[in-house]
N, C-alpha and C positions, 0 to 999 in steps of 0.2 A: 838386760838387753828387752828393749821395748815392743810393745804389739805391731810399731811399724817396721822395726829392724828386722824383726824376724818374718814379717812378710817379705818386705824385700829379700833378704836370703832364702825364704820359699819360692819367690818367682823366680831367682835365677836358679835356685836348684831346678824347678819344670821346666825352665828353656834350656836346659843341659840336658836333661831329661829328652827333652823332645828330638833333641838335635841328635841327640845318639840311638834311638827307637827310629827314627824316621832314616839316618844313615843307614842302622841293621836289617829292617824292611827293603829298602830301596836296594842296598846289594845284595840281597838275597834274591829281588824279582830279576833282577841284572845278572847275576849267576844262573839261575833256571833261565831265562831266555837265551844266553851266551851258550849253554850244553843244547840246547834246542838246535841254536845257528849251527853248533860244531857239528851236532848228530845229520843236518840235511843243509849244505851250505849252498845249495839254492835256495834255500828258504829266506835268506837275509836279503835278497835283491826282488823280493816278491813286494806288491804293493800292500797285501793285507799284514804284513810283515812292519810296514812303515807305520801305518795306522794302528797296529796292535801294542808298540811299543810305548808311546806315548802317552796311552788309555794305562797302559800295564802302571803305568812309573805315577797313573792320578791314582788308582788304585789304590797303589802301595802308601802314596798317601795320609787318605783317606783312614786306609787301616792304621796307619800310625796314629793318626789324629786318636781314632775310635779307641785302641789299647791305650793310650796315653790318660785320655777323658777317665779311663775307667782304673789304670795303674793312681793314677792322682786321689780319685775318691777313695781306693783301698785303702791307700798310705795316710790320707784325710785321719777314713776311721779307725782307721788299726795305733796309730798312735795319738792318738787322741786332741786332734789340734785343732779342735775346733771352736775353744778358748783361745789358744798360741795367735793365730794368727787372721787377720782383718776380716769379717764379716762378707765384704763383699765379694774376697779369693773365696770363700768359705762355699757362697752360693752357687759361683760359678761353677762348681764341682761335685753340689751335692743336689742339682738337681738333676745331672747326666746317668744317676743310678738307675 
C-alpha cells in the first residue's frame, strides 16, 4: 500500500470519527436539554431557551472538533504514523498538541 493510499484511508477514518464524535456529543447535549425541559415545561417557551439551544449546539461542535484533533494527534503518535502518511496531514494535527 502506498503512502497516498494510506493517507486517503486515514482521511476517511478521520471523517467517520468526526461524524461519530460529533453526533455523540450533540446527542448528549440535546439529551441534557430535554431533561431540563422535561423538569420545567415552561422553560421551553421562554426566549432564553430559544437562544441557549443554538448556542449549546455550537459549543458542542467546537468541543467535538477539539476532542477530535487531540485524539487524532494522540493516535498519530501512538501508532507511529508519522512516516506512513503524507506530511501535510501530519503537520495539520501535530501543531495542535
